[in-house]
N, C-alpha and C positions, 0 to 999 in steps of 0.2 A: 502495499499500499504504500509505500516509504517512497519508490522505486519506478514510479506513474510514468509511461514514457511524456511529453512533452503535448506526442503529440495530438495521444489518450485523452489527458488531460485540459486538453482545447480545444478535442470537443465536445468530454461534459462538462462544461464551462459552457458552447456553446448550447447545446439539448437545455441544460440549467433555463438559460437565461431567457430564451426562447420564447421555453416555456411557463418563464414564472410573467415577460410581460404580456403574454397574453393572458395569466390569469390573474396581473394588478395587476393591469394599466387598461389596456386594451378592454372599451366596452365590447356587450355579448355582441351590437352589429358588427361592427367590427373587428371583432373578427371572425367570426364566421366567414364577412373580404376576405382577407388573410390567409383561413383556413382551403376555402376554392381556388385561390390563388397560386399559395405550394400546395397542396397533398395531391396525389398519385389517385386522378377519375380518367377509370375505361371512356368513358360516355368522353375525352374531350375530341376522341380520334375516331367518333362514328356521327356524323350533323344529318345524320335520320333519328336521332337522342337529342340531343342536344344544338341547332343551329349555332353555325363558328359564330364565334364573338358575343358568345351572350354569359361565361363564367368572366371572372375578371383573368383578368393576368393576359388576355391574349395569344396570339399567338407567340409568344413567349411563352407561357410560362405553356406551351405542346415540347417546351428542351429543359427546361431548368424542375418543374415539377415531375423529372427522374430522377432528380437525385432531393429536390429541397422538401419531398413529404420524410425525406431521413431527418426532417428536424426537427419534427413538430407529434406529436407525445396524446394522446389520449386525452390522461390522466398523472396523479404521481406515482399510484403501482406500476402503472404503463413503460413510467423512463424510468423509473425507478431498476424494477427488471432488466431493461437495455442498459441503463451502466455498468448494473454485473453481471454481466454477462460481455457486456464492453473491456472491464477492468482484467481480464478473466483470459480472455482469448485473446485481444486487440494490442495488447498489453507485453506482450514476446511475438509479436506477428511484430507491431514493433517497431520494435529492438532489433527486428530481424528486415527489416522493408524499411527505417532512418523516415522520417518527417514523412519528404514527396511523398514516393509512395506509396503509405499504406496512407497519406487523405487521399490520394489519387488509389486507391484500394478501395479503399471504405463510398467514393462515386462510382465507379464500376460496379460496382455488386450492391450500388443501392437501386442502379438506375440495370441491370441484371435480374433482381430480383420482381421491379418496373413490367417489364419486358416479362415474364413469364405469366405475372395476373393477366398481365397486358391480354394472352394468347390463351389464359383461359372466361378470365373472367371478359370479352368484347364489349364493348354499348352498359358495363356495370356503372350505377350508379350514385356509390354508394365510395365515400370516398378513402381512399388508401393513404397510411402516418404510420411512420414510425423505422425505428434504426434496425427491426429488425434483421431482412436484407442484410444488410452490410454486416453488422452485429452475428447471422449465421456462415457470412464469406470468413471472415478472420476464426466461427469454429473450421469452416475447411482449408484453411490455408494453413490454418495452424496443425489440423493433419498428418501436414505433407515432412512434418519433422518434429514433434515432440516427441514419438512414442520409436524414431533412432534411438540408434547408440549412443553416447552421448547425449544425448535431449533432455527438455523440461522432467522429462517423467519413467527416464533409465536411473532405477539406484542405484549404479555402478559406474554415474558419469566422473570422469576424475575431475575435471574442472568447471565447481556450477554457475562461474562467470564467464562461459562460456557454452551453455546447455541451451542457448536464442541459438547460437548464430550453428550447429553443427550444421554441414553440407546435408540434404536431402535427397535420397532417394528416388529416381521418376518415377511417376508415378504408374506405370506401370507394376515395377516394382512393392511399389508402399500398397499399391489395393493388390498386394502375396503375405501383406504384413496380420498376420489374422487381429494382432488385439486396433490396425485402421481398422481392422472391416469389420470386430465386435460397433467400434465405436461410431462408423458413420452404419450400421444396425440397427442399435437402435436411438437412433440423430432423427433418422429416417421416421422410424416408427413411437417414438416418441413425440414429428410434427403430424403428424396423420391421426394419431388418439387426438390432441388437444387442438389439432382444425380441422379437421373432419366431422369427432366423433361434437361429447356435450360439456364435454372439460376444458374453458377455459386458465391459461396462462394466469390469469390478475383476478380471475373465482370471479367478474363482474361478469355480465351477461353483455358481449362484444362478440362476432367472430373475429377469427383469427386468422389474415396473411397468409396463410400456410404453404403456398403456391408460391408465395413472396421470397418465403423463405430455403423456403425449394431451390428456386433461384437466382439468390445467392449466395448459398451452398459453395454451388454445382458451382458457381462465379470461383468463390475464392479457391477452390478445390486444384480447378484445371488448369484458370490462370497464374495459379500461385509463384512457375516460374517468369513469369515474364515483369515480375513486383520481385523476386527475387533477390537478393544482394547476398550470398551473406558467401558465396560459393559452393564450388563445380557437386555435382552430384552423384552418389556412389555409386561405381557399379553393383547389380546385378549379383543376391550368393554375397559384396564378400562387407565389411564391415568400415561406417563411418566415420576419418578424424576428424575435428575443427580444423575451415582451414580461413581463416583472415585474411581476404580482402587488402592488396595493399594500397589501395581509393579507396573513397567514402561520398 
């Protein structure tokens, strides 16, 4: 908790500030306009449902809402849960990627979640909000290295300070790791239970956009190598050793 990367801390402060302004400063009418301009609404992209120009934000919102929806949360419980998971999984990923790559990764996985939700719910009028897709992205990215020899979840690592920088295995190798497969299976099972079933993460009567979670998780898992800066991948069947890049 005392060693949170600046990029994660900055995101947490931003998420908290947005929620505080919405609840303490904006009037209900202005807040409604703000949410409609910043939330991801699939109906934006179907003129047969909502004619172009009706929703706040205009054509610009057609682009920025793929990311901006992640900055808005329904209530404190929603915000708190996402903040906890972002601390847990975002911190090791941020230490590995660095500030710029991590913030770009947050945006890309948010957009991936929105794209999958749009494909599953074309023309949907209900706004989607929350950083869950990006948080799921950090979970997907974390599976690529936390179970590696010398990684954060390796009890026999020789240098805990380098645990987040252990070289990652190629995806084809990682997906043959029983611990990785177990984590992925449990993650998908829980999302199906909470998303399709009647149980909510927050306990509130609100729909869970589980499709967005899946989109973010898969983006984090599959696009990991595009953002990784920690070192060369290990060969199939080989042990990993920490490789510190000469330039950061």
